[in-house]
C-alpha positions as CSV (number, residue, x, y, z in Angstrom):
1,X,2.3,-38.6,30.2
2,X,2.2,-39.0,26.5
3,X,-0.3,-37.5,24.4
4,X,-1.7,-39.7,21.5
5,X,-1.8,-38.8,18.2
6,X,-4.8,-39.8,15.5
7,X,-2.1,-39.7,12.9
8,X,1.5,-41.3,13.2
9,X,4.5,-38.8,13.2
10,X,5.7,-38.7,9.6
11,X,9.2,-38.8,11.0
12,X,9.3,-41.9,12.8
13,X,5.5,-43.3,12.9
14,X,5.0,-43.0,16.7
15,X,1.6,-42.7,17.3
16,X,2.6,-40.5,20.5
17,X,4.6,-37.6,21.5
18,X,7.5,-40.0,22.6
19,X,9.5,-39.9,19.3
20,X,12.3,-42.0,18.2
21,X,15.4,-40.2,19.5
22,X,16.7,-39.5,15.9
23,X,13.2,-38.3,14.6
24,X,13.4,-34.9,12.9
25,X,10.3,-33.9,14.3
26,X,11.1,-34.7,17.9
27,X,9.9,-31.6,20.2
28,X,7.4,-30.8,17.7
29,X,4.1,-30.0,19.5
30,X,1.6,-32.9,18.9
31,X,-1.1,-30.2,17.9
32,X,1.2,-29.2,15.0
33,X,1.6,-32.8,13.7
34,X,-2.1,-33.3,13.7
35,X,-2.6,-30.1,12.3
36,X,-0.4,-30.8,9.3
37,X,-2.6,-34.0,8.6
38,X,-5.9,-32.4,9.0
39,X,-4.8,-29.4,6.8
40,X,-4.3,-31.9,3.9
41,X,-7.2,-34.1,4.7
42,X,-9.5,-31.2,5.3
43,X,-8.6,-29.7,1.8
44,X,-9.1,-33.1,-0.1
45,X,-12.3,-33.8,1.8
46,X,-13.6,-30.6,-0.2
47,X,-12.6,-32.3,-3.6
48,X,-9.8,-33.6,-5.5
49,X,-6.9,-31.1,-6.1
50,X,-3.8,-30.7,-8.0
51,X,-0.6,-30.6,-5.7
52,X,-0.1,-26.8,-6.1
53,X,-3.7,-26.4,-5.3
54,X,-3.4,-28.7,-2.2
55,X,-0.2,-26.5,-1.0
56,X,-2.2,-23.4,-1.2
57,X,-5.2,-24.7,0.4
58,X,-3.2,-25.3,3.6
59,X,-3.9,-23.2,6.7
60,X,-0.6,-21.3,7.1
61,X,2.5,-22.1,5.4
62,X,3.1,-25.3,3.7
63,X,6.2,-26.5,5.5
64,X,8.4,-29.5,5.9
65,X,5.9,-31.0,8.5
66,X,3.4,-30.7,5.8
67,X,5.5,-32.1,3.2
68,X,6.4,-35.1,5.5
69,X,2.5,-35.7,6.4
70,X,1.7,-35.5,2.8
71,X,4.2,-38.3,1.9
72,X,3.0,-40.4,4.6
73,X,-0.6,-40.1,3.5
74,X,0.4,-41.1,-0.1
75,X,2.7,-43.8,1.3
76,X,0.0,-45.5,3.5
77,X,-2.4,-45.0,0.4
78,X,-4.8,-42.6,2.1
79,X,-4.2,-40.1,-0.8
80,X,-4.4,-41.3,-4.5
81,X,-3.2,-39.8,-7.5
82,X,-5.7,-39.9,-10.3
83,X,-6.9,-37.6,-13.4
84,X,-9.8,-35.4,-13.5
85,X,-12.3,-35.0,-16.6
86,X,-9.9,-32.7,-18.3
87,X,-6.9,-35.1,-17.9
88,X,-5.0,-33.3,-15.3
89,X,-3.5,-35.1,-12.3
90,X,-5.0,-34.6,-9.0
91,X,-4.9,-36.1,-5.6
92,X,-7.8,-37.4,-4.0
93,X,-8.9,-38.6,-0.6
94,X,-9.5,-42.3,-0.1
95,X,-12.9,-43.1,1.3
96,X,-12.5,-44.3,5.1
97,X,-14.0,-47.9,4.2
98,X,-11.5,-48.3,1.3
99,X,-8.7,-47.0,3.6
100,X,-9.4,-49.5,6.2
101,X,-9.8,-52.2,3.8
102,X,-6.3,-51.2,2.1
103,X,-4.7,-51.1,5.7
104,X,-6.1,-54.3,6.9
105,X,-2.7,-55.8,5.7
106,X,-0.1,-53.4,7.5
107,X,2.4,-51.9,5.0
108,X,5.0,-51.0,7.4
109,X,7.2,-52.7,9.9
110,X,7.3,-53.9,12.6
111,X,3.6,-54.6,12.4
112,X,3.9,-55.8,8.8
113,X,6.5,-58.8,10.0
114,X,3.9,-59.8,12.9
115,X,1.0,-59.9,10.3
116,X,2.7,-61.8,7.8
117,X,5.0,-64.1,9.8
118,X,2.5,-64.7,12.7
119,X,3.8,-64.7,16.4
120,X,5.9,-67.1,18.2
121,X,5.8,-68.0,21.6
122,X,7.7,-65.4,23.7
123,X,6.1,-62.8,21.4
124,X,2.6,-63.4,21.6
125,X,1.5,-60.9,24.2
126,X,3.4,-58.0,22.4
127,X,2.1,-59.4,19.1
128,X,-1.6,-59.5,20.1
129,X,-1.4,-56.1,21.7
130,X,0.3,-54.6,18.6
131,X,-2.5,-56.0,16.3
132,X,-5.4,-54.8,18.5
133,X,-3.7,-51.4,18.9
134,X,-3.0,-51.1,15.0
135,X,-6.5,-51.9,14.0
136,X,-7.6,-49.3,16.6
137,X,-5.3,-46.8,15.1
138,X,-6.5,-47.0,11.5
139,X,-10.2,-46.7,12.8
140,X,-11.7,-50.3,13.1
141,X,-14.3,-50.7,15.6
142,X,-13.9,-53.3,18.3
143,X,-16.1,-55.7,16.4
144,X,-13.9,-55.4,13.3
145,X,-10.6,-55.4,15.1
146,X,-11.7,-58.6,16.9
147,X,-12.7,-60.4,13.7
148,X,-9.5,-59.3,12.1
149,X,-7.1,-60.4,15.0
150,X,-9.0,-63.6,15.3
151,X,-8.7,-64.4,11.8
152,X,-5.0,-63.4,11.9
153,X,-4.3,-65.7,14.8
154,X,-5.7,-68.6,12.9
155,X,-4.3,-67.9,9.4
156,X,-0.9,-67.0,10.2
157,X,-0.5,-70.3,12.3
158,X,0.0,-68.2,15.4
159,X,-2.6,-70.1,17.4
160,X,-1.1,-73.5,16.4
161,X,2.0,-72.7,17.7
162,X,0.6,-72.5,21.1
163,X,2.0,-71.0,24.2
164,X,-1.5,-69.4,25.1
165,X,-3.4,-69.8,28.6
166,X,-6.5,-68.7,26.9
167,X,-8.6,-71.4,25.4
168,X,-9.7,-70.1,22.3
169,X,-8.4,-67.4,19.9
170,X,-11.7,-65.4,20.8
171,X,-10.8,-65.6,24.5
172,X,-7.3,-64.4,23.9
173,X,-8.5,-61.4,21.8
174,X,-11.1,-60.3,24.2
175,X,-8.5,-60.1,26.9
176,X,-6.9,-57.4,25.0
177,X,-10.0,-55.3,24.6
178,X,-8.7,-52.6,26.9
179,X,-6.1,-52.0,24.2
180,X,-8.5,-50.9,21.8
181,X,-10.8,-48.9,24.2
182,X,-7.8,-46.9,25.8
183,X,-6.2,-46.2,22.4
184,X,-2.6,-47.4,23.1
185,X,0.0,-46.9,20.6
186,X,1.2,-50.2,18.9
187,X,4.7,-49.4,17.8
188,X,6.8,-50.2,21.1
189,X,5.0,-53.5,21.6
190,X,5.4,-54.3,17.9
191,X,9.0,-53.7,17.7
192,X,9.5,-56.0,20.7
193,X,7.4,-58.8,19.3
194,X,9.2,-58.2,15.9
195,X,12.5,-58.8,17.6
196,X,11.6,-62.1,18.7
197,X,9.9,-63.2,15.6
198,X,13.0,-62.2,13.7
199,X,14.9,-64.5,15.8
200,X,12.8,-67.5,16.0
201,X,11.2,-67.8,12.6
């Protein structure tokens, strides 16, 4: 049984310990992946720090996993670079509310393509599953997730393309509530959906 990460693997973005076959962190215990992230987040939660101070604040050695997690946090805009009162460049943690708002538009494929292009018949089940799982992963409540996915279904043109058994976007999203409650990963479903969307759009 796969163990699920609170944060994605910085090598392959898997949200569980079933990494991509070529991921450099395959075999790394799930605890170590999460610890690298929490070392960084915990240090920055204590206040903005210069990068050398952040490295020194990590519990244990700052290794390649820490560096990769740090790069992932910056790439996903969870950590920002700014200047303090003295003009020194420092890193600070983005607030949870700001982070969720930033990631409401997924920044990485395959979810980015689903969000931007919308789904097509043949990809609907995987697309909606992936969108619900993605919003759960970034920390949205069920109510927030439901609203975002319903809006996406309409605004992306997905609902208008048809191919649904459900009578409304709301009914469709409600049928995927278990995905949010169980905390399923989004990556495999998103990859499958993107492959179909790429062929049809």
